[in-house]
N, C-alpha and C positions, 0 to 999 in steps of 0.2 A: 504493500500500500504506500509506503514512504517513497519508493521509486516512482510510482505513478504520480504522486503529488509533485515530486521534483520535476518530472517530465512536463507536467501540465504548467508548472510555474515557469520553466524555461521557455516553453512555447509562447506563453503570454508575454514574457519579457521581450523575447526576440521579435514577436509580432509588433509590439508597440514601439520598439526601436525603429523598425522599418517604417511604421506609420508616421512617425515624427521626423523621418529623415528630411523631408522637404522643409519642415519648420526649422530644424537645426541647421540646415545648410545655408540659410540666409542670416544666421545669427553669428555673434562673435565666437561661438563654441564650435563652429564648423571644422576648424583645423583639428581640434581635439577629437571630435566625433569621427572624422574620416581617417585619422591616424590609426584608429582601432577598427573601424568598419570597412575601410577601403581594401585592406589586405584580404578580408573575407570575400569581397566581390571579385578581386583579382584572382583569388584561389578558385572561385567558381569558373572564371573565364579561362582557366588553363586547360580544362577538360571538355571535350566535345559533348559529353553526356550532361554536363551542368552549365555549360557556357550560356545557354539560352536564359537561365534564371536571372542573370544580371542584366539582361537586355530589356529595352523598352518596347511596348507593343502599341503605343499610341503617341500622339504629339504631346511632348512635355515642355518644349521650348518654342517649337514652330507653331504659328497661328494656324488653327484648323483651316484647310484650304477649300472645303465645300460645306454645304448645308448639313449633310448627314454627319460629318465629323464634328461640326459645331454643335449639333444636337447631342451627340455623345458627351461632348465637353460640358454642356449645360446640365445633362443628367448626372454627371459626376458631382457637381455642386449640390444639385437638388437632393440626391440620395444621401449624401453625407450630412447635409443640414437636417433633412427629415429624420434620419436615423438618430442623430444626436439629440434633436428636440424631443422625439418620442421617448428616448432613453431617460432624459431628465424628468419628463412628465411622469413616467412610471416610477422613477426613483422618489419623486415627491410623494406619490401615493403610498409607496411602501414605507418610507420613513415617517410619514405623518401617522400611518396606522400603528407603527411601532411606538411612536412617542405618545400617542393617545391610548395605546393598549386596546385597539379595536379588533385585534385578531388578524386572520389572513385577509389579504386584499382580494375582493371578488368583483369589483366594479371597474368601470372604464374598459381599457383593452383587456384586462384580466377576466372580463365577463365571457370572452370568446376563446382566449388562448391563455395558457398557464405561464408562459415565459416571454412576454412581449419585450422585456429589456434585452434579452439575448437576440431576439429577432431584430430589434432596433440597431443593436451593435453590428449585426450582420449586414443590414442595409447600409449603415455608415461605412462599413468595410468595403462594400462594392463601390460606393462613391469615391472613397479614398484611393482605391485601386485605379480608378479612371483619372483622378487628379495627379497621382504619382504612379504612372503605369509600368512598373517593373513586373516581369513574370513572377519574380520571387514573392511579391506582395500577394499575388493571386494564390500561389501555392500555400503561403502562410495563412491566407484567409480560409482556405479549405481545412487546414489544420485547426484553425480556431473554431470552425463549425463543429468539428468533432469534440473539441474542448468544451464548447457550450453545451453540447448534448450530454456529455459526461457530468458536467456541473449541474445541469437541470435534473438529471436522474438522482443525483445525490441530494439536491434540495427537496425533491418530491418525497424521498424517503424520510427526511427530517420533518417535513410538513405533515406527512401522514401520521407520524408519531406524536407530534405536538397538537394536531387538531384532528383526532381520529373520527369524530362524529361528522364534521363538515367537509373535510378535504377529500375523502373517498368519493362522495357524491359529486363534488366539484370536478374531480379528475375524470369521472365517468362521462360528464356532459361537455367537457371542453377539450380542445386540441392542445397539443404540446407547443407548437410554434405557429400553426395555422388553424383556422376553424375546423371543428371535428369532422364535418362532412368532407371538406376538402382534403384533409389528411387521409381519410378513409379511402377516397378515390385514388390517392397515390400509393395505397397499400402500406401506409405508415404504421398500421396496427401490429404488424409482424416484424420479427427481426430480419427476415429475408427482404421484406419490403423496405425497411429502413436502409439496409445495406445497398439494395438496388437503387434507391433514391439518391443516396450519397454518391454512388458511382456515376449516375446520370448527371448529377450536379457537377462533379469533378470533370467529366468529359466535356460538358457544356462550357464550364468556366475556362479550362485550359484550351480546348479546341476553339472556343469563341475568341479568345485573345489572339491566337495565331491567325485566325481569319481576319480579325480587325487589324492586325499588324500588316498583313498582306494588302488589305484594302488601303490602309493609310499610306504605305510605301508607293503603291500605284498612283496615288493622287497627290503626292507631294510635289511642290514646284522644283523640279530637278533639271539640271543641265549635265550632259555627259560628254566627256572627251575621251582620248585614248586611254589614259590611266588616271583620269580626274573625274570625280562626280561633285557637282556644286549644288548646294541646297540653299534656297532663299528662305530666310526666317519669316518673311512676310510675303504673302501671295502677290501683293501689288508690286513687288520688286522683281517678279519673274521676268518680265520683258526686259528690264534693264540688265538683269543678270545674263540673259541670253545674248544681249547685244555686247556686253562688256567682257565676258569671259574669254572669247577668242583673242581680244586685244590684250587682256591681262596675261594670258599664257604666252603671248608673243613677246613680252618684255624680257630683256636680257637678264635682269636680276631675278626674275621668276624662273626662267629656263635653267639658270645655273644652279638652282637649289633643288630642282626636280630630278629624280632618278628613274631611269626607264624600268627598273625591276621593282619599283614601289608603286602602290596605289594610294591615292589621296582623296580625302573628302574635304570639300571647301564649304565653309559657312559664309554665305553672302548676307551681310547684316549691316545695319546703319552704324555709323561711328559712335552714336550715343546709345547703343543697346546696353541695357543695364546689367545683363547677365553674361558679359563676355568672359568673365573669370571662370565660368563653368566649362568653357570650350577650349580656352588656351591659357597659358601662363601669362597673365597681365601684370605680374608684380603686385605693387600696392594699389594699382588702379582698379576700378570697377568692382570694388568690394561693396556689395549691396547694403550690408548692415552699417557701413560707415557713411554712405552717401544718401540713404533714404530711411524712412521710418519702416523698417522691415516688417514688423508685426502688423502694422496698419495695412501695408500692401498685401501681405499674406491673407489677412482677413478679407480685404476687399476682393482679392482674387477668387476666394471661395464664395462669398456672399453676393458678388456682382459679376457673374461670369459674362453677361452680355457686354459689359464695358471692355472686356479683354479680347473679344473676338475680332476686333479690328487691329489689334496689336499696338495701339498707341500708348497703352499703359505700360508697355515694356520699354519705353524710351523715356528720356528725360523730359521731353516735351512732344507735342503732337506735330511740331514742325519737321518736315521731311528733310533729312540730310543724306547726301549721296552715300550709298553703302560702301563699306570696305570689305575685304575678304580675310578670313582666318583659315589657315591651312593646318590640317591634322593628318599625318600619315597613318595609313591603315596597316596594322601588323598581321 
């Protein structure tokens, strides 16, 4: 039992470290965080079987280039905010009942399902996976679904002992995570049904992210040369990129730095793009937490997704400045 608790605790800690990666990376603690976490990502990238876990499956710095991808981006914010809000509403119900000694909570969302808080956290996890779209986050989300199920079973055993007269009847008429009839239609009443449902969720989650990645790559504003692929951070810069890239590759100082046996990805971005430090070594410049109110921007990025679909919030101002290029060799 102690090993099980330790494993569950480790999974929870690791999941929330991943979840708050995006918040930490724009803070003064980014250097300390990545000094410990980045070797883990690099370790995954060494092996073909695990390399995909450290990759992204959706636009995380590039502005979504079409309406479908913009919709997905908006749903990330919506699901995250919805899940967090429902979680706190349920938490207020639970702790109010404990403080006033009213017994088990059987109203609100608890009227239909027994564990709305875990369902809320799962919804928030889906939204967070879209907002910071690493494959690793999706895999850890699946692990957390299992953790929530184990914790819910333990809670139900304790509640049945504490409230033997009311909880058995309550459990008989409610579903665990979805309304009773809906869970029954999924075969959730049997162990085999639960295992099959989790398998289907896993296939849909991982397979869906690979499909979304393929769709995203196909619709990114790209320019390709012999051994160079250029990516415009903002879709409106695509025409300028296509016009300028042949000229840039023809410059002597550029040709002298390119090697024929190397492949390069080029980020075509405005000179005032605030997240340059995530792409290339910019020294002491473009450190978001020094030049901006990082937490305010982070909150705005989540709660006001529509304002970021045009990309102007990623710059110092909305005034367009001729883009520059940042070169990164592919190994």
